[in-house]
N, C-alpha and C positions, 0 to 999 in steps of 0.2 A: 798024306801030304803030297806024295808023288802023283797020285791020281788027280788031285786038284790041279797041279802044275801042268800035267799033260793035257788036261781038258782045256785049260786056258790057252795053251799054245795052239791047240787044234782050232779053237774059235778064231784066233787072230789070223791064221793062215788058210781059212776056208776060201775057196775060189770065189764064192759069192761076195764075201766081204771085200776081197781085193778088187773085184769088178766095180763095186760101188764107189771106190776111191778114184777110179779113173773117169775122166770127163767123157761124156758121150759125144758122138760126132755132131749132134745138134747143138752142142755148146760152143762150137768153134766160133770165134769172133768174126765180125765183118771188117774187112780191110779196104779202106778207100785210098787208092794209089793215085798220086798226082802225076800229071804229065812230066816228062823229062824237062829239066831246066827250071822248074819251079821249086823254090826253097820252102819246105814244109813249115818251118818255124815262123814264116811270114804270113801264114794262112790261119784261118780260124774255122773250126767245125763245131757246131752245136747240134745236139741230137735229143730226141725225146722218145722214150719207150713206154708202151702201154701193155699191161699184163694183169695177172691176178693180184699183183702187188699194188695196182693202181697206176699212177703215172710217175715217171722218173726222167728228169732232164739233166744234162750235163754237157761238157765240152771235151774234146779230145785234141791233143797236140802231139805231133811226132817228135822224136828225138832229133837233136841237131844233125843236119846232113841227111836225114831220112825223108822219104816222100810218102810214107804210109801212115794214115790215121787208123787207129784200132778202136772199134766199138764192141765192147763186150756184149754177148748175147745171153747173159744171165744176170738177174738182179734179185737179191734176197732169196736165192735158191731156186728161183723160178725163171723159166724162159719167157721172154716177152712175146706178145701176140703180134704187135705191130711196131714199126719204126719209122721215124721221119728225121731227116737231117738237112742242115743248111751249111754250105761251104762257101767261104769267101777267101779269095787270094788277090792281092793287090794287082790292079791292071786287068782284072777279068770280071765278068758278070757273076752274080750270085748263082750258085748251083744248088738246087733243092731236089730231094728225092723222097718218095713216100712208099712204104711197103705195108699193105694191109695184113700180110703174113710174111714172116721172115723168109728170105730166099733160101733155097736148098743149099746143102753144104758145098756143092760144086760151083755155086754162083755167089759165093760170099767174098769174092774179090771184085771190087768195083773200080773201074777206071773212067772217071768222068771226063768228058771232052769240054774243056773250059773255053768260053768265047770271050774275046777281048772286049773291054769296056772303056769308053772314052773318059776324059777328065775335063773338069770345068775349073778355070782359074778363079780363085777367090782372093780378094784383097781386103785387109782390115787395118784399122788404126785404133790404137788404145789410148784412152785418156784416164788420168787418175793414178798413173804409176809414179813412184817417188822419183823426182827429177835428178836427185843426187846419186842415185843408184847407178854405178858405172859397170856393174857385172853384166856379162853376156847372158841374155835371156832367150829362151826358146818357147814357142807356143805349141802345145800339143793339141792335135785335132782328134777327137774321139767321135765314134759313130754309134748311135743307139738304134738297133734294128727293131723298131716298134712293131713291125709287121709279123715278127717271128711268133708272137703269142697266138695270133690268128692262124698262122701256118701250122702250129702245133695243135690247134683246136682248143685253145685255152681262152677263157674270158679275160683273164689277167694272169701275168706271170712276172717273175723277177727279171728286170731288164738289165742286161750286162752291156758294158761299153766296149767297143772294139777300137783299139788304138790304130789310127790310120797313118799319121805322119807327125813329124816334129820339125818345125821350121824356125829359122832364126828371126829374132825380133830386132829391128833396126833401132838406132839410138833415138830416132824421132817417133818411136812407138808404132811403126808400120810393119806389116808382115804380108806375105803372099804364100798361098798354098794351092796345090793342084788337087781338087777334090774329085773322088769318083763320081761319075755322072749317073747316080742311082735313079734319077728321074727318067732315064732311058732304059732301066733294067726292069723287065716284066716281073721278075721274081719278087721285087719289092713293091712295085706299083699296083700289082693285082689286088692288094688288100687296101688300097686307097690311103695308105699311110706308109710312105717310103722310108720313114725314119727321120732322124735329126742329127745335126752336128753340134758338138759342144767344144768350146775352146778354153783351155786352161794353161796357166804358166806353172810349171812344176820345177822343183829342185832336181837337177840332173843327177845328183849323187844319191839322194835318198828316195826320189820319186814322189815325195810329198807335194801336194798342191800348195802353191804360194799365193796365187791370185786366180779368182774365177772371173771369166770375162763374160759380161752380159751385154747383148746387143742393145744399143741405146733405143729407148722407146718401146722395147719388147715387153709384153705382158707374161711371157713364159716364166714360170717360177724356177725353171731349171736353167734359164739363160741360154737356151738352145736356138738353133736356126733350122727350120724344117728343110728337108731336101726339096729342091726346086729346079725348074728348067734353067733359070738364070738368077743371078744375085745382083745386089746393088753394085755400082761401079766401085765403090769403096764403102765398106761397112764400119760404122763407128761402134766401139765397145767401151764400156765402163769397167774398170778394174776394181774388184772388191777383194780384200784380203780373205783367203780361204779360211773357213771355220774349222 
């Protein structure tokens, strides 16, 4: 009985076993540090890893008050061979980076230099809203980065929406929003599809969509407006109750 117990303890405390439990230097994550003055929680970073596990895509967000995005360099127990990521912060151009092989341990802190991006004023008017509804409403503007699939090297991929802004809707159904000028952003236009904007009225407390706004006369099944160099002087929308 004593021999069995002694043998068991010896196995647990073998130096080789202890070393296997410790992460190797090559497992250190990649940290993307934002410039000073930019709030990380307002930004969005999506990345894609390729390795023996195939492909894996996700997004990263820093904690409140922090400026560092952390990208783990291990998935399903294996280190990825390559990495791509796209970063967006309000008021700045999209920042993309590609690594055919992961950077060395000493180069895993990345400090991108973000370039300012202009805005385009967008005006809309909504018809079809209940006229007796006196509650204050807001229009949320989302952005779908359609180009990101091609950037990641995928024929098709799940498209996420990036929340850009929320603007107040006037009593006569009009709203105005300053949209990022993605038509002047090479990171998006390189792929001939700079993405599209979607407009939704959501409940401010629950976040649930109340009305989907569809551009009048548009054939888009999603009711979206493609990124363009300019937009109509005022765009008419039809409001449809969200499903």
